[in-house]
C-alpha positions in Angstrom: 0.0 0.0 0.0 1.5 3.4 -1.0 1.8 5.9 1.8 1.3 9.7 1.1 4.0 12.1 2.3 3.0 13.5 5.7 2.0 17.0 4.4 -0.3 15.4 1.8 -1.7 13.1 4.4 -2.5 16.0 6.7 -4.3 17.8 3.9 -6.3 14.7 3.2 -7.3 14.4 6.8 -8.3 18.0 7.0 -10.5 17.5 3.9 -12.2 14.5 5.4 -16.0 15.1 5.7 -15.9 13.1 9.0 -13.7 15.7 10.6 -15.9 18.6 9.7 -19.2 16.9 10.5 -21.3 18.8 13.1 -21.3 17.2 16.6 -24.3 15.0 17.1 -27.1 16.8 19.0 -27.8 15.2 22.4 -30.9 13.0 22.5 -33.3 14.8 24.8 -36.1 12.2 24.7 -36.9 10.2 27.8 -37.2 6.5 28.3 -40.8 7.1 29.2 -41.5 8.6 25.7 -39.6 5.7 24.0 -41.7 3.2 25.9 -45.0 4.8 25.1 -45.1 6.1 28.7 -45.5 2.6 30.1 -42.1 2.9 31.9 -39.9 5.5 33.5 -36.1 5.7 33.3 -33.6 5.2 36.1 -31.7 8.1 37.7 -28.7 7.9 35.3 -31.1 9.3 32.7 -31.5 12.5 34.9 -27.7 12.9 34.8 -27.7 12.4 31.0 -30.6 14.7 30.3 -29.4 17.5 32.7 -26.1 17.7 30.9 -27.7 17.0 27.5 -30.0 20.0 27.8 -27.1 22.2 28.8 -25.1 21.1 25.8 -28.0 21.5 23.4 -29.0 24.9 24.8 -25.8 26.5 26.2 -27.3 30.0 26.4 -30.5 28.9 27.9 -29.9 26.0 30.3 -27.4 25.1 33.0 -27.1 21.8 34.8 -26.2 22.3 38.4 -25.5 19.9 41.3 -27.0 21.2 44.5 -26.4 18.3 46.9 -25.4 14.8 47.5 -27.6 12.1 48.9 -26.7 9.8 51.9 -25.9 7.0 49.4 -23.6 9.4 47.5 -25.7 10.2 44.5 -25.7 13.7 42.9 -28.8 15.8 43.2 -29.3 17.6 39.8 -31.3 20.7 39.0 -31.8 22.3 35.5 -31.8 26.1 35.4 -33.5 27.3 32.3 -34.4 30.8 30.9 -34.5 32.5 27.5 -33.8 35.8 29.2 -30.0 35.3 29.5 -30.3 35.3 33.3 -29.0 31.9 34.5 -27.7 32.9 37.9 -29.6 34.0 41.0 -27.8 37.3 41.0 -28.8 38.0 37.3 -32.4 36.9 38.0 -32.7 39.1 41.1 -31.0 42.0 39.4 -33.4 42.0 36.5 -36.4 41.5 38.7 -37.3 38.1 37.1 -39.6 35.7 39.0 -38.1 32.3 39.7 -40.3 29.2 39.3 -39.2 26.1 41.2 -40.7 22.8 39.8 -39.9 19.8 41.9 -40.5 16.2 40.9 -40.1 12.9 42.8 -40.2 14.0 46.4 -42.1 10.7 46.7 -40.1 8.8 44.1 -42.9 6.3 43.3 -45.0 9.2 42.2 -42.7 10.0 39.3 -44.6 11.6 36.4 -43.2 15.0 37.4 -39.8 13.9 36.2 -41.0 12.7 32.8 -43.5 15.5 32.3 -41.0 18.1 33.3 -38.4 17.1 30.8 -41.0 17.0 28.1 -42.4 20.4 29.0 -38.9 21.9 29.2 -38.0 20.6 25.7 -41.2 22.0 24.2 -40.7 25.4 26.0 -37.2 25.7 24.7 -38.3 25.0 21.1 -40.2 28.3 21.0 -39.7 31.8 22.5 -42.3 32.5 25.1 -42.8 31.9 28.8 -39.1 31.3 29.6 -38.2 34.8 28.5 -40.1 36.2 31.4 -38.8 34.0 34.2 -36.1 31.5 35.4 -37.2 27.9 35.8 -35.4 25.8 38.3 -36.4 22.2 37.6 -35.5 19.4 40.0 -36.5 16.2 38.2 -36.1 13.9 41.2 -35.8 15.2 44.8 -35.8 11.8 46.6 -32.9 10.4 44.5 -32.0 7.4 46.7 -35.7 6.5 47.0 -35.9 6.7 43.2 -33.3 4.0 42.9 -35.1 1.6 45.2 -36.8 0.5 42.0 -39.6 -2.1 41.8 -42.8 -3.2 40.2 -45.0 -3.0 43.3 -43.8 0.1 45.1 -47.1 1.8 44.5 -49.8 -1.0 44.6 -52.8 1.4 44.2 -51.4 3.2 41.1 -51.7 2.4 37.4 -48.2 2.6 36.0 -45.4 2.9 35.2 -44.3 -0.7 35.2 -41.6 0.0 37.8 -41.0 3.0 40.0 -39.1 4.3 43.0 -39.9 4.2 46.7 -41.8 6.8 48.8 -39.1 7.6 51.4 -35.4 8.2 51.4 -32.6 5.6 52.1 -32.9 6.8 55.7 -36.6 6.0 55.6 -37.5 9.7 55.9 -40.5 11.2 54.1 -39.2 14.4 52.6 -42.7 15.9 52.4 -42.8 15.8 56.2 -39.4 17.4 56.6 -39.6 21.0 55.4 -39.8 22.6 58.8 -37.5 20.3 60.8 -35.1 19.6 57.9 -33.6 16.4 59.2 -32.8 14.8 55.9 -29.6 15.8 54.0 -31.7 16.0 50.9 -34.0 18.6 52.5 -31.0 20.6 53.7 -29.8 20.6 50.1 -33.2 21.7 48.8 -33.4 24.5 51.4 -30.0 25.6 50.2 -31.4 25.8 46.6 -34.4 27.8 48.0 -32.1 30.2 49.9 -30.0 30.7 46.8 -32.8 31.3 44.2 -35.7 32.6 46.4 -38.3 31.2 44.1 -41.6 33.2 43.8 -43.5 30.0 43.2 -42.8 26.4 44.1 -44.6 23.5 42.5 -44.5 20.1 44.1 -45.6 17.2 41.7 -47.3 14.2 43.2 -49.8 11.3 42.6 -52.7 10.7 45.0 -53.6 7.6 46.9 -57.2 6.9 47.7 -60.6 6.1 46.1 -61.6 5.6 42.5 -63.5 8.4 40.8 -63.5 10.4 37.6 -61.6 13.5 38.6 -58.0 13.2 37.4 -56.0 15.9 39.1 -56.1 18.2 42.2 -54.4 21.6 42.3 -54.0 23.2 45.8 -52.3 26.5 46.5 -51.3 28.6 49.5 -51.6 31.4 50.2 -55.3 31.0 49.6 -56.7 30.2 53.0 -53.7 31.2 55.1 -50.6 33.4 54.9 -50.4 37.1 54.0 -53.9 38.3 53.3 -53.0 40.6 50.4 -50.9 37.8 48.8 -53.8 35.5 48.8 -55.2 37.3 45.8 -52.2 36.1 43.8 -52.5 32.6 45.2 -56.2 32.4 44.1 -55.4 33.8 40.6 -52.6 31.3 40.1 -54.6 28.3 41.3 -57.7 29.3 39.3 -55.7 30.0 36.2 -54.0 26.6 36.2 -57.4 24.9 36.8 -59.0 26.8 34.0 -56.3 25.9 31.6 -56.5 22.2 32.6 -60.2 22.2 32.2 -60.0 23.8 28.8 -57.8 20.8 27.7 -60.4 18.3 28.9 -59.2 17.7 32.4 -61.4 17.3 35.5 -59.4 19.2 38.1 -60.2 19.8 41.7 -59.1 22.7 44.0 -58.8 20.4 47.1 -57.3 17.1 48.1 -60.0 14.4 47.5 -59.5 12.4 50.7 -62.7 11.3 52.4 -63.5 12.4 56.0 -64.1 8.7 56.8 -61.6 6.5 55.0 -63.2 4.4 52.3 -66.6 6.0 52.7 -67.5 8.4 49.8 -70.7 9.5 51.5 -68.7 11.2 54.3 -67.5 13.8 51.8 -64.4 16.0 52.1 -62.7 18.4 54.5 -60.3 21.0 53.2 -57.5 22.1 55.4 -54.3 24.2 55.7 -51.1 22.2 55.6 -48.6 22.6 58.4 -45.0 23.6 57.4 -43.7 20.0 57.4 -45.4 20.0 53.9 -44.3 22.0 50.9 -47.4 24.1 50.6 -47.5 24.8 54.3 -43.8 25.8 54.2 -43.5 28.3 51.3 -46.5 30.3 52.5 -44.5 31.1 55.6 -41.8 32.5 53.4 -44.4 34.8 51.8 -44.1 32.9 48.5 -46.6 30.8 46.5 -46.7 27.0 46.9 -48.6 24.6 44.7 -49.3 20.9 45.4 -50.3 18.9 42.3 -51.8 15.5 42.7 -52.7 13.5 39.6 -55.1 10.7 40.3 -53.3 7.4 40.9 -55.9 5.3 39.1 -55.5 7.1 35.8 -53.0 5.4 33.4 -49.5 6.7 33.5 -49.6 8.3 30.0 -52.6 10.3 31.1 -50.9 11.4 34.3 -47.8 12.5 32.5 -49.8 14.5 29.9 -51.7 16.3 32.6 -48.6 17.0 34.6 -47.0 18.5 31.5 -50.1 20.6 31.0 -49.9 21.8 34.6 -46.2 22.8 34.2 -47.0 24.6 31.0 -49.9 26.4 32.7 -47.7 27.4 35.6 -45.0 28.8 33.3 -47.6 30.7 31.2 -49.2 32.3 34.2 -45.9 33.3 35.8 -44.8 34.8 32.5 -47.9 36.9 32.4 -48.3 37.9 36.0 -45.0 36.9 37.7 -43.5 40.4 38.0 -46.7 41.7 39.6 -46.9 38.7 42.0 -43.2 39.2 42.8 -43.9 42.8 43.8 -46.8 41.6 46.0 -44.5 39.0 47.6 -41.9 41.6 48.4 -44.7 43.8 50.0 -45.7 40.7 52.0 -42.0 40.5 53.2 -42.2 44.1 54.5 -45.5 43.4 56.3 -44.1 40.2 57.8 -41.2 42.2 59.3 -43.8 44.2 61.2 -45.8 41.2 62.3 -47.7 41.5 65.6 -49.7 38.3 65.8 -50.0 35.0 63.9 -52.3 32.0 63.9 -50.2 29.0 64.8 -52.8 26.6 63.5 -56.0 26.6 61.4 -59.2 24.7 61.8 -62.0 23.7 59.4 -65.5 24.5 60.5 -68.1 21.7 60.6 -70.6 23.4 58.4 -70.6 22.0 54.8 -71.8 22.8 51.4 -73.0 20.2 48.9 -71.0 19.8 45.7 -71.3 17.6 42.6 -68.4 15.2 42.5 -67.8 12.9 39.5 -67.5 9.4 40.8 -68.5 5.8 39.9 -71.2 3.5 41.1 -70.1 1.7 44.2 -71.3 -0.7 46.9 -70.4 -1.0 50.6 -70.8 -4.5 51.9 -69.2 -6.5 54.7 -65.9 -8.3 53.7 -65.4 -11.9 54.7 -61.6 -11.1 54.6 -61.3 -8.1 56.9 -64.7 -8.2 58.6 -65.2 -4.5 57.8 -67.4 -2.7 55.3 -65.6 -2.7 52.0 -66.2 -0.2 49.2 -66.1 -1.6 45.6 -66.2 0.7 42.6 -67.6 0.0 39.1 -65.6 2.1 36.7 -68.0 1.2 33.9 -70.8 3.2 35.6 -70.0 6.9 36.0 -72.1 8.8 38.5 -72.5 12.3 39.9 -72.2 12.1 43.7 -73.8 14.8 45.9 -71.2 15.2 48.7 -70.6 17.5 51.6 -67.5 19.7 51.4 -66.2 21.4 54.5 -64.0 24.2 53.3 -64.5 27.1 55.7 -61.2 27.5 57.4 -60.5 29.9 60.2 -57.4 30.8 62.3 -56.8 28.8 65.4 -54.4 29.4 68.4 -53.7 33.1 67.6 -50.5 34.1 69.2 -49.0 37.6 69.7 -45.5 38.0 68.4 -42.7 38.9 70.7 -42.0 42.6 70.5 -38.3 42.2 69.9 -37.7 38.5 69.3 -36.5 35.2 70.8 -33.4 34.2 72.8 -31.8 30.8 72.4 -29.5 30.1 75.3 -25.9 29.2 74.6 -26.3 25.6 75.5 -28.7 25.2 72.5 -27.2 27.9 70.3 -25.1 25.5 68.2 -27.8 23.2 66.8 -30.6 25.8 66.8 -28.4 28.3 64.9 -27.5 25.6 62.3 -31.3 24.9 61.8 -32.1 28.6 61.5 -29.3 29.1 59.0 -30.6 26.3 56.9 -33.9 28.2 56.5 -32.2 31.5 55.9 -33.5 33.1 59.2 -31.5 36.0 60.5 -30.0 35.8 64.0 -27.0 37.1 65.9 -24.8 35.7 68.6 -24.5 37.7 71.9 -21.0 38.2 73.2 -22.1 39.5 76.6 -24.0 37.5 79.2 -26.8 38.9 81.5 -27.4 38.0 85.1 -31.0 39.3 85.3 -32.9 39.8 82.1 -36.6 40.6 81.8 -38.0 37.9 79.6 -41.1 35.9 78.8 -40.7 32.2 79.6 -43.0 29.3 78.6 -43.6 26.6 81.2 -45.4 23.5 80.1 -48.4 22.4 82.1 -48.9 19.3 80.1 -46.6 17.2 77.8 -48.1 14.6 75.5 -45.6 12.4 73.7 -46.4 10.3 70.6 -46.0 6.6 70.6 -44.6 5.4 68.3 -42.2 8.0 66.9 -43.0 10.0 63.8 -40.4 10.4 61.1 -37.9 9.0 63.6 -38.7 11.5 66.3 -41.0 11.4 69.3 -43.6 14.1 68.8 -44.4 16.3 71.8 -47.7 18.3 72.1 -47.1 21.0 74.7 -49.6 23.0 76.6 -48.7 26.0 78.7 -48.3 29.8 78.8 -45.8 32.5 78.4 -45.3 34.6 81.6 -42.9 37.4 82.6 -39.8 36.2 84.5 -36.3 37.4 85.2 -33.6 35.0 84.1 -29.9 34.8 83.5 -28.6 34.5 80.0 -25.1 33.3 79.2 -22.8 34.8 76.6 -22.9 33.0 73.3 -26.7 32.9 73.3 -28.6 33.8 70.1 -31.0 36.7 69.5 -33.5 36.0 66.7 -35.3 39.2 65.8 -38.9 39.0 64.9 -38.6 42.0 62.5 -37.5 40.1 59.4 -39.3 38.8 56.3 -39.3 35.2 57.6 -41.1 36.2 60.8 -43.9 33.7 60.1 -41.4 30.9 59.8 -39.6 32.1 62.9 -42.7 31.8 65.1 -43.7 28.4 63.6 -40.3 27.0 64.6 -39.8 28.7 68.0 -43.3 28.9 69.5 -43.3 25.6 71.4 -46.9 24.7 70.8 -46.9 25.3 67.0 -47.7 22.1 65.1 -44.2 21.8 63.5 -42.1 23.7 66.0 -38.7 22.4 66.9 -40.1 21.5 70.3 -43.0 19.7 68.7 -40.5 17.4 66.9 -38.9 16.5 70.3 -35.8 18.7 69.9 -36.1 20.1 73.4 -37.5 16.9 75.1 -34.8 16.8 77.8 -36.3 20.1 79.2 -39.5 18.2 80.0 -37.9 15.2 81.8 -37.6 15.3 85.6 -34.0 14.6 86.6 -33.9 14.9 90.4 -36.2 13.2 92.8 -37.1 13.1 96.5 -37.3 9.7 98.2 -40.8 8.9 99.5 -39.7 8.7 103.1 -38.1 12.1 102.8 -41.2 13.5 101.1 -43.3 12.2 103.9 -41.3 14.1 106.5 -41.3 17.3 104.3 -45.0 17.0 103.9 -45.6 16.8 107.7 -43.4 19.8 108.2 -45.2 21.9 105.6 -48.6 21.0 106.9 -47.7 21.9 110.4 -46.3 25.2 109.3 -49.1 26.3 107.0 -52.8 25.8 107.7 -53.6 27.3 104.3 -51.5 24.6 102.6 -53.3 21.9 104.7 -56.6 23.2 103.5 -55.5 23.3 99.9 -54.3 19.7 100.3 -57.6 18.5 101.7 -59.5 20.3 99.0 -57.5 18.4 96.3 -58.2 15.1 98.0 -61.9 15.8 98.0 -62.2 17.1 94.5 -59.6 15.2 92.5 -60.1 11.4 92.6 -57.0 10.7 90.5 -54.9 12.8 92.8 -56.4 11.2 95.9 -55.6 7.7 94.5 -52.0 8.4 93.6 -49.3 8.3 96.2 -46.8 9.8 93.8 -49.0 12.8 93.0 -49.7 13.4 96.7 -46.1 13.5 97.6 -45.2 15.6 94.6 -47.7 18.2 95.9 -45.3 18.9 98.7 -42.0 18.3 96.8 -43.0 21.1 94.3 -43.2 23.5 97.3 -39.7 22.5 98.6 -36.5 24.4 97.8 -35.1 21.2 96.3 -37.6 21.3 93.5 -36.0 21.8 90.0 -37.4 25.1 88.9 -36.2 24.4 85.3 -38.4 21.3 85.0 -40.9 21.9 82.1 -39.3 25.2 81.3 -39.0 25.7 77.6 -35.4 26.8 77.0 -36.2 29.5 74.3 -37.3 32.8 75.7 -39.1 35.9 74.3 -38.0 39.5 74.9 -39.6 42.9 74.4 -36.3 44.6 73.8 -33.2 43.5 72.1 -30.5 42.7 74.8 -27.1 44.3 74.6 -24.7 42.3 72.5 
């Protein structure tokens, strides 16, 4: 074979059509699409598509790693905008609203991942909604749970053929973790939220529950709760998405379709306000808009993916149209929160109901020879319109005045509480000087009810008690958490001990409510006789308790504790919540 001289060989190589061929465009289709939406891909597809979108659209998409799971997997997010703003600084400088779309927080409910990629590809193919906002898309939040892949991980769900698991590798439910933020994945997500400060956050799910015709539920806060002026934006966003879904043939609902009595359609529905362990209960406390999307589990997977894509499109369209106005309203809500004087710590639904038409199926309720209970059986070949009660009047509960200045976290708890506050982006400062006698408000628990078993790996504690004025010492190194800040609602929900998802409610201060020192019964007997002899009034009070309180009269421990509590040896810190409230900022 004749060889060309090297200059001629080089010229021939440069002339080769293979060398000058354009690089192959990344394949941005999903495994779900290629399978006809009967299957969903594994997590390596998220890695491939995240980087593939960034290569295919270098001026419009960035692939960013925002965390690492306990099993060592990367947590990927796609940042997309046709505005040229692909950093938080650029988005905030231009006043662009940021839309956070989150899939796979429950990794068996996975249409958010497949629908989100499809929606993003179609949005990038045409100029439009992405010019007016920045989209931060997290295809799979619960990554380790996604890779616990199996065919029966969601037994009451039609498709895909295999899917991930509800909880993380540590068996934590991320949609119970927003407030307490125990999971490394949630801490990474809160970092993403702090960085981007999304105006709207969309959490994509699939329901459990009964069989009926409605195929999707769209729930938003603030609508019932949160800043009153911002509720106008929340209602407009929710109603706009529902209108667009209905126009495309959907049967959407504005509430979660869970029966008041499990498995009994006739009991109807009860709407509620989620606590901040949930996504929609959390973002409202940040003065932002949160949306929970629940496709109906009994609809086939292709239908659920299509409706989720339509929902993402509707969200992006509405934010493109109204986002700057809503962003201005959110910032106004921030300013109002910094002047907060009182806040409902909880919400309750009134018993009065209105009757609605609900699209169901014919059903029977007959005794089961398996369970022995009444069992509901649905006939999907016979559609019906059910007349059902809906309880949707929600009012504030447990209204609490805000501290005039803020909260004090003593030095012995400053480390872990400060870390938790920082994860949420709450402002605080460390005091370098101690105080021997500081006027404060202290909360003393009068009743402590602990859960059994634990919830999300923690013993829940329901505390009853009151704040009262006291004078207490405060060591140097304690934290001052001002109430005058945009996240004041979140501050109160974390630090008021009887708030539903307070740090105390999740058992983080449980040692304060455990008695550590005791008086032997024979000592208590002697103390009691001495106190009775010294105080006729105390003797009368003791006799009155014996006559009027049978439980007290029957309990030797309670009777002796009656006297121990009045003895100088009694631990005055028992049942004292460590966090204090102040009316004036202490000197640093």
